[in-house]
N, C-alpha and C positions, 0 to 999 in steps of 0.2 A: 724557551724551543717547546715545550709543553705546550700554551699558550698560540700560539700558531699555529699549533696543532685543531684546540679547541674549535679557535675562529674557522679555521678553515672547514671541518664538519660543520659548526650551525648553520655557514654562510653554504653549505651545500644544500644542509638539509631545508634550510630555509626555501632555498631554490626550488627544487622539489616538492615541499608542501603549497606556495605561490599556485604551483602549476593547477591542483586541482581544484578544480571546479564547488565542490561540496564541502563541508562540516559536517562536523559529528554533532546531533545533537543530546543536550544531555539527558534526554529523557530515552534514548535512545531513537536509532534510523539516521539517516544521511536528509540535511538539508541543503537546497542550491546555495551557492555565496548570493547571485541572482539570479530572483524569477525570471522566468521565462515560461512558462505555464501559454500556452495560445488559448486555451479553456476561458483565464483567470481575466483577458481582458472583456468578456462579455457573461458576467457569473450570471450562473441558472438559482431561479426562483421554482422553489418543488411549490406544483397541485396536487389538490386532496386523489387529482382521474390520475396522475398517469404510472400509476400500481407501485409507489417503492416507496417504500419505512423507512423513516430518521429515527427511530426509536429502538432499532434492531440491530443484530450482528446478523449479515448469512453468513455462515460454515458452509467451505463446502463438507461434500457428500466422503469423499475421499482423502488420507491420510499419510501425511510420510516419511516411512520411516527410513534410520539412520542412524549410523554407534552400534550396527549389530542388533540391533531392534531396540536399543534400549533408551531415544527418541522419536514421538509419538508425535510431528506436527498436527495440527489443520488448521488452512489458511481460514479467515474469512476480512469482508468488505464492513466498512463502516459508512457509512454513508451524512451528510448534517443537509440542513435545510436550506444552505447559502451558494451551493456547490460545491462545495470540497468532501473531501471522501479520502481516506486511508486505507488501507491493503496490510494485516500481519498474516503473521501466523503462532501458533499457538500452540503450550505441550499441552496433550489431553490431558493430561496429569492437574492442571494447570486450568481450565476451565473456570470457574470459580469465582478466578483471581480478578478480581476488578484494575489492581493497579495497573496489572497488564497487558488486561482489553483495552485500557482504553489510553497505554503506548502503543502509535502510530510511526509506522517502519516505511513504508511508500507513501506518501503524503501525495497528492492532488483534484484534482478540478474533475470533472462531469457534465455533464446536460444528458435529458432525454427529448428524443426526437419518434415517435412514433414507436413505442413500449422501444425502441431500443436506447441503452447508454452507453452515449460515445464519451471514454474517460482520457485522459492521459497524467500519467504519474513519474514520479522522479524516481526514477534504480541508478544503486550502484554497485558494480558486482566489485570483487574483492582487488582493496588499488590499480583501480583504474574509473579512467573519466565519469563522471557520472551521465545518462541519458535522457532524457524523457521518453514515456513508453508510450504508444495510444494501443484501447484495445476498445474491445463492443463487447458490450452484455442484453440479453435478451429479458423484457421479464412479462411471466407468466403468474400468474394469481400471486402467489407471496415465494417464489421459489427463480431464482438469475443465471440464465444457461450462458455463455459461452459462446460468441459468435466465431469460430474459427475455420478457416477456408479448407484443414485438415482433418473438419472433425465430419466423421460420417454417422449417420442418425441409423446405419444397422448395423450397428457393437452394440454390444446386448448392454456393457459398463458408459450412460452417459453423464458427463462432470457435471454437478450443477452446486449453487450454492441458496440450505434454504433458509428460513429464515429465525431468527430463535429472541425471543425476548428476551434479555435483564436488567435488572431492574440497577441504577443508582452509573450511568455512564452519562459522560462527559457530553454535555452539551455544547460548548461551543468552540469553537478549532484556535488554534498556536502557531498557524503559515499565511 
């Protein structure tokens, strides 16, 4: 009798887990089971005059505070010369921890046209199906600015990502 309950519970859990289009990577973050990135089909090769640096991290100028202010996360981007990138967040206290900085959370691909970085990444909401998100950043000097139709240029606070060189960043991607 007990084995029948275990069998039924196992079958139900297999059904739900097989419906997911992603898996959890051992280093953190989620990966699609079958990669369907639009930009993956035509990988971008970086050129020296496009303004994007691959040996830096681009950190956001604002932080996300949660847990009654106990956590203070910075978002950042890391770009590679083969057209891949990742987006992640790190607690401000851990900003010198290379192991955490080298762990991608949201992986994706990018291309650059006229100082605009068009990119797409794989995003999973908690216990939901993963989806591919497309977005754009503008390159100006060594800073990245989000291009958002709701963004008002007359606001005092403009979100941006400034570059910071960090030694010891990994040079290859695993996706």
